[in-house]
C-alpha positions in Angstrom: -1.7 -47.5 3.9 1.6 -46.5 1.9 3.3 -43.0 2.8 2.0 -41.4 -0.5 -1.7 -42.4 0.4 -1.1 -40.8 4.1 0.4 -37.7 2.3 -3.0 -37.4 -0.1 -5.1 -38.0 2.8 -3.4 -35.0 5.3 -3.7 -32.7 2.4 -7.1 -33.6 2.1 -7.5 -32.9 5.8 -5.9 -29.6 5.4 -7.9 -26.2 4.4 -7.2 -25.4 0.7 -6.3 -22.1 -0.3 -6.2 -20.7 -3.9 -4.1 -18.1 -5.7 -7.1 -15.6 -6.1 -7.7 -16.0 -2.3 -4.0 -15.2 -1.5 -4.2 -12.3 -4.1 -7.4 -10.7 -2.5 -6.0 -11.2 0.9 -2.6 -9.4 0.0 -4.6 -6.4 -0.6 -5.0 -6.2 3.4 -1.1 -6.4 3.7 0.5 -3.6 5.9 1.7 -1.5 3.1 -1.4 -1.7 1.2 -3.4 -0.5 4.2 -0.7 2.2 4.7 -1.4 3.4 1.4 -5.0 3.1 1.7 -4.9 5.7 4.5 -2.8 7.9 2.2 -5.7 8.0 0.1 -7.9 8.7 3.2 -5.8 11.8 4.1 -5.4 12.9 0.7 -9.6 13.0 0.6 -9.4 15.0 4.0 -7.2 17.4 2.6 -9.4 18.0 -0.5 -12.2 18.8 2.2 -10.0 21.4 3.7 -9.2 22.9 0.6 -13.0 23.1 -0.2 -13.7 24.9 3.0 -12.0 28.1 1.9 -14.6 28.8 -0.5 -17.4 28.1 1.7 -18.8 31.1 3.9 -17.1 31.0 7.4 -19.9 31.6 10.3 -19.2 32.5 13.7 -21.7 32.7 16.7 -21.2 33.7 20.3 -23.4 34.3 23.4 -22.5 35.3 26.6 -24.0 36.3 30.0 -22.4 37.5 32.9 -22.2 39.6 35.9 -19.3 42.0 37.0 -19.0 43.6 40.7 -16.8 46.7 40.6 -15.7 47.9 44.0 -15.2 51.4 44.9 -12.7 53.0 42.6 -10.8 56.4 42.2 -10.0 57.6 38.6 -9.5 60.7 36.3 -12.8 61.3 34.2 -13.3 64.3 31.9 -15.9 66.5 33.7 -17.7 70.2 32.8 -16.1 73.1 34.1 -19.2 75.0 36.2 -19.3 78.5 36.8 -20.2 80.3 40.2 -23.6 79.7 39.6 -23.0 75.8 38.9 -23.7 76.5 35.3 -21.5 74.5 32.5 -19.4 77.0 30.9 -18.9 74.6 28.1 -15.4 73.7 29.2 -14.1 70.1 30.6 -11.2 69.1 32.7 -9.8 65.8 33.8 -10.5 65.5 37.4 -9.9 62.9 40.2 -13.5 61.4 41.1 -14.6 58.6 43.3 -16.9 55.8 42.0 -19.1 54.0 44.2 -19.2 50.0 44.4 -21.5 48.8 41.6 -22.9 45.6 39.7 -23.3 45.8 36.2 -24.8 42.7 34.1 -23.2 41.7 30.7 -25.0 40.1 28.1 -24.0 39.8 24.4 -25.0 38.1 21.4 -23.2 38.1 17.7 -23.1 36.3 14.6 -20.4 37.0 11.9 -20.3 35.9 8.2 -16.9 36.1 6.1 -17.0 35.4 2.6 -13.8 35.1 0.6 -14.2 36.6 -2.9 -10.9 36.7 -4.3 -7.3 35.5 -3.2 -5.0 35.6 -6.2 -6.3 32.2 -7.4 -5.0 30.7 -4.7 -8.2 28.7 -3.4 -9.3 27.5 -6.6 -5.8 26.1 -7.7 -5.4 24.5 -4.2 -8.8 23.0 -4.3 -7.6 21.4 -7.9 -3.8 20.5 -6.3 -5.6 18.8 -3.5 -7.7 16.9 -6.2 -4.6 15.9 -7.9 -3.0 14.8 -4.8 -5.9 12.7 -4.1 -5.8 11.1 -7.5 -2.1 10.2 -7.0 -2.8 8.8 -3.6 -5.0 6.6 -5.3 -2.7 5.4 -8.1 0.0 4.6 -5.5 -2.6 2.6 -3.8 -3.3 0.5 -6.8 0.6 0.3 -7.6 1.3 -1.0 -4.0 -1.8 -3.4 -4.4 0.0 -4.7 -7.4 3.5 -5.1 -5.4 1.9 -7.0 -2.6 -0.1 -9.1 -4.9 3.4 -10.2 -6.4 5.1 -10.7 -3.3 2.1 -13.1 -2.4 2.2 -14.9 -5.7 5.7 -15.5 -5.2 5.5 -17.0 -1.6 2.4 -19.0 -2.9 4.5 -20.8 -5.3 7.1 -21.2 -3.0 4.3 -23.3 -1.1 3.5 -24.8 -4.1 6.9 -26.1 -4.8 7.5 -27.5 -1.3 4.5 -29.6 -1.6 5.2 -31.0 -5.1 8.6 -31.5 -3.8 7.4 -33.6 -0.8 5.3 -35.6 -3.3 8.4 -36.3 -5.5 10.7 -37.1 -2.3 7.7 -39.7 -1.0 7.6 -41.1 -4.5 11.4 -41.6 -4.4 11.3 -43.2 -1.0 8.4 -45.4 -2.0 10.9 -46.7 -5.2 13.8 -46.9 -2.6 11.5 -49.4 -0.5 10.6 -51.6 -3.4 14.6 -51.4 -4.1 15.4 -52.8 -0.9 12.8 -55.7 -1.2 14.3 -56.4 -4.5 17.7 -56.7 -2.9 16.5 -58.7 0.1 14.8 -61.3 -2.8 18.0 -61.4 -4.8 20.2 -62.0 -2.0 17.9 -64.7 -0.4 18.0 -66.2 -3.9 21.7 -66.3 -3.8 21.7 -63.8 -7.0 23.0 -60.7 -5.1 25.5 -59.8 -2.5 24.7 -58.6 1.3 26.3 -55.3 0.8 23.5 -54.5 -1.9 20.8 -55.0 0.5 23.1 -52.5 3.1 23.1 -50.1 0.2 19.3 -50.3 -0.7 18.7 -49.6 3.1 21.0 -47.0 3.3 19.6 -45.0 0.4 16.2 -45.8 2.1 17.3 -43.8 5.2 18.7 -40.9 3.2 15.2 -40.6 1.3 13.6 -41.0 4.9 15.5 -37.8 5.6 14.7 -35.9 2.7 10.9 -36.6 3.5 11.3 -35.3 7.1 13.4 -32.0 6.0 10.8 -31.2 3.3 8.0 -31.4 5.7 9.7 -28.7 7.9 10.4 -26.5 4.4 6.6 -27.0 3.9 5.8 -25.6 7.2 8.3 -22.4 6.7 6.9 -21.6 3.4 3.6 -21.8 4.4 4.2 -19.6 7.5 5.7 -17.0 5.3 2.5 -16.9 3.0 0.2 -16.7 6.0 2.3 -13.9 7.4 2.5 -11.7 4.3 -1.7 -12.1 3.9 -1.8 -11.4 7.7 -3.2 -14.6 8.6 -2.3 -16.7 11.8 -0.6 -20.2 11.6 -3.2 -22.6 10.2 -2.8 -26.2 8.3 -3.5 -24.8 5.0 -2.4 -26.5 1.7 -2.0 -24.3 -1.9 -4.3 -25.4 -4.5 -2.0 -25.9 -7.3 -3.5 -23.8 -10.3 -4.8 -25.7 -13.3 -2.8 -23.9 -15.9 0.5 -24.2 -14.0 1.7 -26.5 -16.7 0.7 -24.3 -19.5 3.0 -21.3 -20.1 1.5 -18.6 -22.3 3.9 -17.0 -25.0 6.1 -13.6 -23.9 5.1 -10.4 -24.5 6.5 -7.9 -27.1 8.9 -5.8 -25.2 7.9 -2.7 -27.2 4.2 -3.4 -26.9 4.2 -3.8 -23.2 6.2 -0.7 -22.4 3.6 1.3 -24.5 0.6 -0.6 -22.7 2.3 -0.3 -19.3 2.5 3.6 -19.7 -1.1 3.6 -20.3 -2.4 1.0 -17.6 0.5 0.8 -14.9 -1.0 2.6 -11.8 2.5 4.2 -11.2 2.5 6.4 -14.0 -1.3 7.7 -13.5 0.1 8.6 -9.9 3.2 10.5 -11.2 1.0 12.4 -13.7 -1.2 13.5 -10.9 1.6 14.5 -8.9 3.0 16.6 -11.9 -0.4 18.1 -12.2 -0.4 18.9 -8.3 3.2 20.2 -8.7 2.5 22.7 -11.6 -0.9 23.8 -9.5 1.5 24.4 -6.6 3.2 27.1 -8.6 0.2 28.5 -9.1 -0.9 28.6 -5.5 2.5 30.1 -4.7 1.8 33.0 -7.3 -1.1 34.2 -5.4 0.6 35.8 -3.0 1.6 38.5 -5.3 -2.0 39.6 -5.8 -4.6 41.1 -3.1 -7.2 39.5 -1.2 -10.6 40.5 -1.1 -13.4 39.5 1.4 -16.6 40.6 2.3 -18.1 40.3 5.8 -21.2 41.0 7.7 -21.8 41.2 11.5 -24.7 41.1 13.8 -24.3 41.9 17.3 -26.5 42.6 20.6 -24.8 44.2 23.9 -26.7 45.3 26.9 -25.9 45.5 30.7 -29.6 44.7 31.6 -31.2 41.5 30.7 -34.5 43.2 30.1 -33.1 45.1 27.4 -31.2 42.1 26.0 -34.3 40.0 25.6 -36.3 42.9 23.8 -35.7 42.6 19.9 -36.3 46.2 19.5 -33.1 47.7 21.3 -29.4 47.1 21.6 -29.1 45.9 17.7 -25.8 46.6 15.6 -25.6 45.5 12.1 -22.4 46.0 9.9 -21.6 45.2 6.5 -18.4 45.7 4.6 -15.7 44.6 2.4 -12.0 44.0 3.1 -8.9 44.1 0.7 -5.4 43.2 1.8 -2.4 43.4 -0.2 1.1 42.2 0.8 3.5 44.3 -1.1 6.6 43.6 0.0 7.7 40.5 2.3 11.1 40.3 1.9 11.0 38.2 -0.9 9.4 35.7 0.8 6.9 35.0 -2.1 9.8 34.7 -4.6 11.3 31.9 -2.3 7.9 30.0 -2.0 7.2 29.9 -5.7 11.0 28.7 -6.4 10.6 25.9 -3.9 7.4 25.2 -5.8 9.2 25.2 -9.1 12.1 22.9 -7.7 9.2 20.1 -6.5 7.9 20.3 -9.9 11.2 19.7 -11.4 11.8 16.8 -8.9 8.4 15.0 -9.8 9.5 15.5 -13.7 12.6 13.9 -12.9 11.1 10.8 -11.1 8.8 10.3 -14.2 11.6 10.5 -16.6 13.3 7.8 -14.5 10.5 5.7 -13.9 10.1 5.5 -17.8 13.7 4.4 -17.8 13.1 1.9 -14.8 9.8 0.7 -16.5 11.3 -0.3 -20.1 14.7 -2.2 -18.1 11.9 -3.9 -15.8 9.9 -5.4 -18.4 12.8 -6.1 -20.7 14.5 -8.1 -18.0 11.2 -9.5 -16.7 10.4 -10.4 -20.3 13.9 -12.2 -20.8 13.4 -14.0 -17.5 10.2 -15.2 -18.5 11.3 -16.8 -21.7 14.3 -18.3 -19.9 12.1 -20.0 -17.7 9.6 -21.2 -20.3 12.7 -22.5 -22.4 14.3 -24.1 -19.3 11.2 -25.8 -18.5 11.0 -27.2 -22.1 14.6 -28.9 -21.7 13.4 -30.5 -18.3 10.4 -31.6 -19.4 12.6 -33.6 -22.4 15.1 -34.5 -19.8 12.3 -35.9 -17.5 11.1 -38.7 -19.9 14.9 -39.9 -20.5 15.4 -40.2 -16.6 12.1 -42.2 -16.1 13.2 -44.6 -19.3 16.8 -45.2 -17.7 15.3 -45.6 -14.4 12.9 -48.4 -15.5 15.9 -50.0 -17.5 18.4 -50.1 -14.7 15.6 -51.8 -12.2 14.8 -54.1 -14.9 18.6 -55.1 -15.2 18.9 -55.1 -11.6 15.9 -57.5 -11.2 17.3 -59.8 -13.9 20.8 -60.0 -11.6 22.6 -58.0 -14.5 22.9 -54.5 -12.5 23.9 -53.2 -9.4 22.2 -51.2 -6.7 24.7 -48.3 -7.3 23.7 -48.2 -11.0 19.9 -48.4 -10.0 20.3 -45.6 -7.2 22.2 -43.1 -9.7 19.0 -43.7 -12.2 16.8 -43.0 -9.5 18.6 -39.9 -8.5 18.8 -38.5 -12.0 14.9 -39.0 -12.1 14.2 -37.5 -8.6 16.3 -34.5 -9.9 14.4 -34.2 -13.4 11.3 -34.3 -11.5 12.3 -31.6 -9.2 13.5 -29.8 -12.2 10.3 -29.9 -13.9 7.9 -28.8 -11.1 10.6 -26.0 -10.1 10.6 -24.9 -13.8 6.7 -25.1 -13.7 6.3 -22.8 -10.4 9.3 -20.3 -11.8 7.6 -19.7 -15.1 4.3 -18.9 -13.3 6.1 -16.6 -10.9 8.2 -15.0 -13.5 4.7 -14.5 -15.6 3.2 -12.7 -12.6 6.4 -10.4 -12.3 6.1 -9.6 -16.2 2.2 -9.0 -15.7 3.0 -6.6 -12.7 5.7 -4.8 -14.6 3.1 -4.1 -17.3 0.2 -3.8 -15.0 -1.9 -6.4 -16.6 -1.9 -8.1 -20.0 -1.4 -5.9 -22.9 
């Protein structure tokens, strides 16, 4: 069985992995997982903000016993006349209290409801919602980045696999050249040196095959590491449309589409909205806070009174207005910090638009260049193949040399590698362009 047949058999025995599987798995990369956790944090922050507008209910229930020893203390007592009748006056007198035991039973429920706080709670709730949406947009953006890196590593594995196939085919041609050189030498039509040259070339090709196998192992590990899988014998399935490049995007249309579809901009828009609401939240400190409360309590030194629902009941209802009139300009500083944050996010968005236009233009040019290079490489492959066939025929007829055959074979191998490199580079450049745009415009 030839080496090429063994290579095909080993690939069939390996576990195939497609580019769609790689894209899906990339969504579980560490960066993507961390972005998903940021979304969960934002969701909990929204829940926290919503809790402010709901009634705050507290309940307490207690039971105990106090043991009080003999004590001496001043108490207010009535002043008595000579006949021990109260005179209507009182005085402070040092008295002695005997040891005693006192029960302590209490139950209480309090309900507090915020009515108005200068607009803080509804602006804070809206701000948390905006921050949650911004986190979701950042998650999608991170997933696009993780997916692009996974695609790049996938095509690195594809290139390594196809390169090995080319090297194996070159090795097979070198073996055939050794057989030709040996046959011509035995027939007295070629020198012994031609046989040695053919065998040396064969050894060099064998080295290339061995090293390329190591290159495949490295690119495979790199891909599996990114998608969070342990080392396994996998083989990348070459996409069917690898050799069918699509036309380049119109840069102006692509920028317009990206500003509408790219998650980054949706995230920045929500961050700007959150910062604007942050300014409104900071202004709430200038206004009073109004709340209402209701409290019910029962306290008794005796259990019999405590369990009797007709006794020891206290119910209080009230409203509370607080207004921080001056805090040493702390409110002013908080509003200024909120405005600075808003200016920072607006500046980031303006720069993001500039970066986007540059990224799309660069990606578009790179893609167009790779497509053009691929077309040139494909034309050159046909020329190199014809030259190799010609030199092999001349050598078999005794009119050429091993050096000429080897030179033609090297050019043919380089042309093959250039084509497969170009096809993978076109696919990678296309993925980078689509990532910059946020999808096909």
